C-alpha positions in Angstrom: 57.1 24.2 -46.2 53.8 25.8 -47.3 51.4 23.7 -49.3 51.3 26.1 -52.4 55.1 25.8 -52.7 54.8 22.0 -52.5 52.2 22.1 -55.3 54.4 24.3 -57.6 57.5 22.1 -56.8 55.5 18.9 -57.7 54.4 20.6 -61.0 58.1 21.5 -61.8 59.2 17.9 -61.2 56.4 15.9 -62.8 55.3 18.5 -65.4 51.7 17.9 -64.5 49.4 18.8 -61.5 45.8 17.6 -61.2 43.7 19.4 -58.5 40.2 18.0 -57.7 37.4 20.5 -58.3 39.8 22.9 -60.0 41.4 21.5 -63.1 44.8 20.3 -64.6 48.0 22.3 -64.8 50.8 21.4 -67.3 54.4 22.5 -67.7 56.1 22.7 -71.0 59.1 20.3 -70.9 61.2 22.9 -72.7 60.6 25.5 -70.0 63.6 26.6 -68.1 63.2 26.6 -64.3 65.5 29.0 -62.4 68.0 27.4 -60.1 68.1 28.0 -56.3 71.0 30.4 -56.7 68.9 32.6 -59.1 66.3 33.5 -56.5 66.8 37.2 -57.0 65.6 36.9 -60.6 61.9 36.9 -61.3 61.0 34.7 -64.3 57.5 34.6 -65.6 55.9 31.1 -65.6 55.1 31.2 -69.3 55.5 27.5 -69.7 52.5 26.7 -67.5 49.0 26.1 -69.0 45.7 25.2 -67.5 42.7 23.1 -68.6 39.2 23.1 -67.2 38.6 19.4 -66.7 36.7 17.6 -64.0 38.9 15.7 -61.5 37.2 13.7 -58.7 40.0 12.4 -56.6 43.5 13.7 -55.7 46.6 12.3 -57.3 48.1 9.6 -55.0 51.6 10.7 -56.1 50.8 14.3 -55.0 49.5 13.2 -51.6 52.7 11.1 -51.1 54.8 14.0 -52.2 53.1 16.2 -49.5 53.6 13.5 -46.9 57.3 13.1 -47.7 58.0 16.8 -47.4 55.9 17.7 -44.4 56.4 14.6 -42.2 52.7 14.1 -41.7 50.7 10.9 -42.1 49.1 10.3 -45.4 45.5 10.9 -44.2 46.6 14.2 -42.7 48.4 15.2 -45.9 45.2 14.5 -47.9 43.1 16.4 -45.5 45.4 19.5 -45.8 45.2 19.3 -49.6 41.4 19.1 -49.5 41.1 22.0 -47.1 43.3 24.2 -49.2 41.4 23.4 -52.4 38.0 23.9 -50.7 39.1 27.4 -49.5 40.2 28.2 -53.1 36.9 27.1 -54.6 35.1 29.3 -52.1 37.1 32.3 -53.2 36.4 31.5 -56.8 32.6 31.1 -56.2 32.4 34.6 -54.7 34.3 36.2 -57.6 37.7 36.4 -55.8 41.0 35.3 -57.5 42.7 32.1 -56.3 46.4 32.6 -56.3 48.8 29.6 -56.2 52.3 30.6 -55.5 54.8 29.6 -58.2 52.0 28.7 -60.6 49.6 31.6 -61.2 46.1 33.0 -60.6 42.7 31.5 -61.3 39.5 33.5 -61.6 35.9 32.4 -62.4 34.4 33.9 -65.6 30.7 34.5 -66.5 30.5 31.0 -68.1 31.3 29.3 -64.8 34.8 28.3 -66.0 38.2 29.3 -64.6 40.5 31.7 -66.4 44.2 31.2 -65.7 46.9 33.8 -65.6 50.5 32.5 -65.3 52.5 33.8 -62.4 56.3 33.6 -61.7 58.5 30.7 -61.1 59.5 30.1 -57.5 62.8 28.5 -56.6 63.1 26.9 -53.2 65.1 24.2 -51.6 63.1 21.2 -50.5 63.9 20.0 -47.0 64.8 16.4 -46.3 62.3 15.5 -43.6 63.8 12.1 -43.2 66.9 13.5 -41.4 64.7 15.1 -38.7 62.4 12.1 -38.2 64.5 10.2 -35.6 64.7 13.2 -33.3 61.0 13.8 -33.6 60.1 10.2 -33.1 62.4 9.9 -30.0 60.8 13.1 -28.6 57.3 11.8 -29.2 58.0 8.2 -28.0 59.4 9.2 -24.7 56.2 10.0 -22.9 54.5 7.0 -24.5 56.4 4.7 -22.2 54.4 6.0 -19.3 51.0 5.7 -20.9 50.4 2.0 -20.3 51.4 2.4 -16.6 49.1 5.3 -16.1 46.3 3.6 -17.9 46.7 0.5 -15.8 46.7 2.5 -12.6 43.6 4.3 -13.7 41.8 1.1 -14.6 42.8 -0.5 -11.3 41.4 2.4 -9.3 38.2 2.3 -11.3 37.9 -1.4 -10.8 38.6 -1.0 -7.0 36.0 1.7 -6.7 33.4 -0.4 -8.6 34.0 -3.4 -6.4 33.8 -1.3 -3.2 30.6 0.3 -4.4 29.0 -3.0 -5.1 30.0 -4.3 -1.7 28.5 -1.3 0.0 25.3 -1.6 -2.0 25.0 -5.3 -1.2 25.6 -4.7 2.5 23.1 -1.9 2.7 20.4 -4.0 0.9 21.1 -7.0 3.3 20.8 -4.7 6.3 17.5 -3.2 5.2 16.2 -6.7 4.4 17.1 -8.1 7.8 15.6 -5.0 9.5 12.3 -5.2 7.6 11.9 -9.0 8.0 12.9 -9.3 11.6 10.4 -11.3 13.7 10.7 -11.5 17.5 11.3 -15.0 18.9 8.0 -16.7 20.0 7.3 -19.4 22.5 7.6 -22.0 19.7 11.2 -21.0 18.8 12.5 -20.6 22.4 13.7 -23.6 24.4 11.1 -24.8 26.9 11.8 -23.8 30.5 9.9 -24.6 33.7 8.5 -21.4 35.3 8.8 -21.4 39.1 5.5 -19.7 39.5 3.6 -22.3 37.5 0.8 -22.9 40.1 -0.1 -19.5 41.5 -3.8 -20.3 41.1 -3.8 -22.6 44.2 -5.5 -21.0 47.1 -3.5 -20.6 50.2 -5.5 -22.9 52.5 -3.0 -22.6 55.4 -3.3 -18.9 55.5 -7.1 -19.2 55.3 -7.2 -21.7 58.1 -5.0 -19.6 60.3 -7.2 -16.6 59.8 -10.4 -18.7 60.5 -9.4 -21.2 63.2 -13.0 -22.0 63.9 -13.5 -23.6 60.6 -10.5 -25.9 60.8 -12.1 -28.6 63.0 -15.1 -28.7 60.8 -13.0 -29.2 57.8 -11.2 -32.0 59.5 -14.4 -33.6 60.6 -15.9 -33.4 57.2 -12.9 -35.1 55.7 -13.2 -37.9 58.3 -16.9 -38.4 57.9 -16.9 -38.3 54.1 -17.6 -41.7 52.5 -14.6 -43.5 50.9 -16.6 -44.2 47.7 -17.4 -40.5 47.2 -15.2 -38.8 44.7 -13.4 -35.8 46.3 -13.8 -32.4 44.7 -11.1 -31.4 42.3 -8.4 -29.2 43.7 -5.9 -27.0 41.9 -3.1 -29.3 43.0 -4.4 -32.0 40.6 -3.7 -29.7 37.6 -0.4 -30.5 35.7 2.4 -28.1 35.9 2.3 -25.5 33.1 5.1 -25.1 30.6 6.2 -22.1 28.5 4.3 -23.4 25.5 1.0 -22.8 27.4 2.0 -19.2 28.4 0.8 -19.4 32.0 2.5 -16.2 33.2 0.5 -14.1 30.9 -2.8 -15.1 32.5 -1.7 -15.0 36.2 -4.3 -13.4 38.5 -3.3 -13.0 42.2 -6.0 -13.5 44.9 -4.0 -11.6 47.5 -5.9 -8.7 49.1 -3.0 -6.3 48.4 -2.8 -7.3 44.7 -2.9 -4.4 42.1 -3.3 -4.3 38.4 0.0 -4.0 36.5 0.8 -3.6 32.8 3.7 -5.8 31.7 4.8 -4.2 28.4 6.5 -6.6 26.0 6.7 -4.5 22.9 6.9 -0.8 22.0 7.2 0.0 18.3 6.3 2.5 15.6 5.9 -0.3 13.0 2.2 -0.9 12.7 2.6 -4.1 10.7 5.0 -5.6 13.2 2.7 -4.7 16.2 -0.4 -6.2 14.5 1.5 -9.5 13.6 2.7 -9.9 17.2 -0.7 -9.0 18.6 -2.6 -11.5 16.4 0.1 -14.2 17.1 -0.4 -13.9 20.9 -4.2 -13.8 20.6 -3.9 -17.1 18.7 -2.4 -18.6 21.9 -5.5 -17.6 23.9 -3.6 -15.0 25.9 -4.9 -11.9 27.6 -2.8 -9.5 25.4 -3.7 -5.9 25.0 -2.6 -3.2 22.5 -2.5 0.6 23.0 -2.2 2.9 20.0 -1.4 6.6 19.8 -1.9 8.6 16.6 -1.1 5.6 14.4 2.6 6.2 15.1 3.1 4.4 18.4 2.0 0.9 19.4 2.4 -0.9 22.8 1.6 -4.5 23.6 1.2 -5.5 27.3 -0.3 -8.1 29.6 -2.7 -6.7 32.3 -1.9 -8.9 35.4 -3.2 -8.4 38.9 -0.3 -9.2 41.2 1.4 -8.1 44.4 4.6 -6.0 44.4 6.8 -8.9 45.4 5.4 -11.1 42.6 6.1 -8.6 39.8 9.8 -9.5 39.5 9.0 -13.2 39.1 6.3 -12.4 36.5 8.6 -10.0 34.6 11.4 -12.6 34.5 8.9 -15.3 33.3 7.6 -13.1 30.5 11.1 -12.1 29.5 12.0 -15.8 29.1 9.1 -16.5 26.8 7.8 -13.4 25.0 10.3 -10.6 25.0 13.9 -9.9 26.0 12.9 -6.6 27.7 9.8 -6.3 29.8 8.7 -3.0 31.3 6.3 -2.8 34.2 3.7 0.1 34.2 1.3 0.7 37.1 
């Protein structure tokens, strides 16, 4: 039912209608209201009067009446009434008449007050909304049964996505951290191993004697005539065997005539900080380490070692055991 008809019906039943911002309507108790069967007859609403009084809030009984006959919640019923009265006041402020069906017409005069002209009584049958409420409620409640399930599924998916995202972020951060803080194993962190070629600095006396047979008797004679209290000259065989912690393979220099200078590369990288740390570390061990740099984007660390072709494999394996997992030989 339309709101103006509800206002007129409320006035017919209670004999009084207070509208905020408009004024107060009254119905003469002796006035005769037409019955529903007399709808074809138009009866002037001469028993309705209007007073220009200030009303701040709507009548609670009026809001309840609108709620009962529209099926809406009470706040919605009050909002509908406020919107209807606000529209009416706007019409009055611009000089337009405000017609309320079943009551009459209001118009604003020069003094700023409202003049009222009674209209005609309206007879209508009020519908009983309570009979239709069960059907409406059952229709509205049906889809609500699925709302908790859908909300739970949505929340579960959001939670799963959040946990998966946190795991991926954590894994990525850990991977970058390990990559940036990686330090190659050094001689201190590797287990000590005996290097077979630990005494390559000893001269090959047998080979020298075989090449110079004339000198062999003299050497023997000198050894026989040497006094027993004279301290013999130190020989390379008296030096203790080197261990990986002394890095002997990095300083090997072969005395063979067919020996050639080789570069045993232990590190190739584009990371300048990593190359400098490794270079300074090996220099601290008093090693003959060298570093080549190209355009500040490529760094190469290597040991320059004079060796024969057959010794390069031994030297490469020794360096791989102590300094780097992969050693490359460059000529």
